C-alpha positions, 0 to 999 in steps of 0.5 A: 637447117632452120626447118630441121631445127623446127622439126626437132623442137616440135618433136620435143614438145610432143614428147613433153605432152605425154604421161610417164609412168615410172614405177619404183621396184615394189619389195612387197611393201605398201603400194600407192595408187597412181596419182595420174597427172595430166601434162600440158604441152610445155611441161613434162610430168612424171608419176609413180606406180608400183607395177611389179618393177616394170616400166610402163609408158603411156601417152596422154594425147587421147585423154587430152583430146577428150578433155579439150572436147569440152573446152567450149562448155561450162566450167562446171561440166569440164570440172565434173568430167575431168574429175571423173576421168582422172578418178576412174580412168586413172585407176584403170591405167594402173593394174597395181591398184588391184594388188595393194597392200592391206589397208591400215584402217581395216577394223578401225571404224564402228557403225560398219552396218552403214556400208551395207546396201539393203536395196535389192535392185542396186545389190543385184547389179554389183552394188553399183549405186553412184550413177543410179537414179530413179526408183533404184536409187531412192533413199539410197543415193542422196541425189536419186530422190530427184525423180519425175515422180507424180506420186509419193513412193514407199519403199521396203527392203528386207535382207536375210544375211549371214548367221541369222543376221537380218536387216532392212529399211522402210522409207517414203519420198515425195515432191513438195513444190521444187524440193524432193523430201524423204524419210527412211528408217533402217534396222539391223538385228544380229539375233541372240548371243550366249552370255558367259562369265570369265570362267566360260560358264553360261549366264544367260543371253543377250541381243544386239542391233542397230537402228537409224532414222534419215531425212533426205532432201534433193533438188534439181538446179539444172536440167542435167544435174541432181543434188541431194543430202541425207542427215541421219541419227544412228544408234547401236546397242550390244547388251546394255551398251549403247553408241550414238552417231550423227551423219551427213551424206552428199550426192550428185548425179549428172547427165552429160551430153551423150545419149544414155550416159549418166555419171554420179558421186556420193560422199557418205557418213560424214559426221561424228560419233556422239557417244561410244559404247564406253566413255574411254573409247569412241569409234570412227565412222566408215567414211567413203567416196564412191564415183561411177558411171552408167551407160544404156547401150543404144538399140539394146536392152542392156545397161552397163554400170561401174563404180569405184569406192574410196573408203577410210577403213578398207582397200579401194574397191571396184564394182561392175554391173549389168541390167537387161530390160525386157519390155520395161516389165521384166529385168535381169541383173548381174554383177561383181564387186572386188574383195578387200585384201583381207578377204583375198588372203582367205579366198585365194587358196580356194578359188581364183575368182576374187570378186563377190558375185551378185545376181537377181531379177525385177518386175515392174507392174506400173505403180508397183515394183518388186526386186530380188537379189541373190549372193551365193556363198560357199562358206557361209549362208547365201544372202537374199534381198527383197525390195518392194516399192509402190507409188501410193499418194 
């Protein structure tokens, strides 16, 4: 009788170690992403997820075993890996995340050009950036400036965007003692606009554009960790109206003890709008957090990448990319990133493919590197991006 009781008690303890996802019935309202909670062996945790009214139960035993593998490591490693598993793996457990309602923050921020990526190598692989180090991430990811460079690196990017919009950047990075320092100038040119009066009569034309200057600093406090920060001063002008802002970007890239694996995160556009286009209104900045992973496949030329972005002015977005390395000279890229629900409303009736497609190629010529990215678009102009980097002095 005592053995039977012990078996029953053991069974209850195993049940309590599971993750229970008990979603409420979704009536078309706003969905919330799954707040995945890791349960211990003595306490049962229940989380909710709007999963089309169906109850889904999953065991957390495998996840707990993965986390316990690192129990002998440092607290810092356990913290980083646990956060990454919860934030990226948690959303993969919840398909309802892909069907969220439209975010209330859409259209409520200014300086939206800060979310644009001008680097062609990053853009061609689905715009996956969180775990990109080396030349691709320099002056894009705050921590990617920490590289094994023995020369200064200059980087130029140019983008031909929709309806005559052009933007790009020029930057330089180098190592000085134990720190890596860089500076970058970014610009956006929206072209000419027709000016009219209240009656609709043409009165002339005006221009609009944005510009920013950024200072990047990075350091490698440990062999497996890179950290960095970028401070920027930004201006935006429409005709005779001008807005100004200051931002801080933070980033980290970590190499766990697995061959070919890199994880990273960056928090972008923390700051303040110093002055708006008018004294009566001040915009918010497009704040967002991106976490991601990059894995080089053993005995293969392929590298896989994935990012998850949490913005304050749009829906959670996902990005996936692949890179093919051919003899360290020629590179092929491909990827996709998810659209917001606003985009889906206009695109769903035209195509079942909801992601933004990206592709491109790169050439590595020792001290010089050329990359090209292409975004096909059936409704507007196709987007072309070119980046040239060179190790100079």
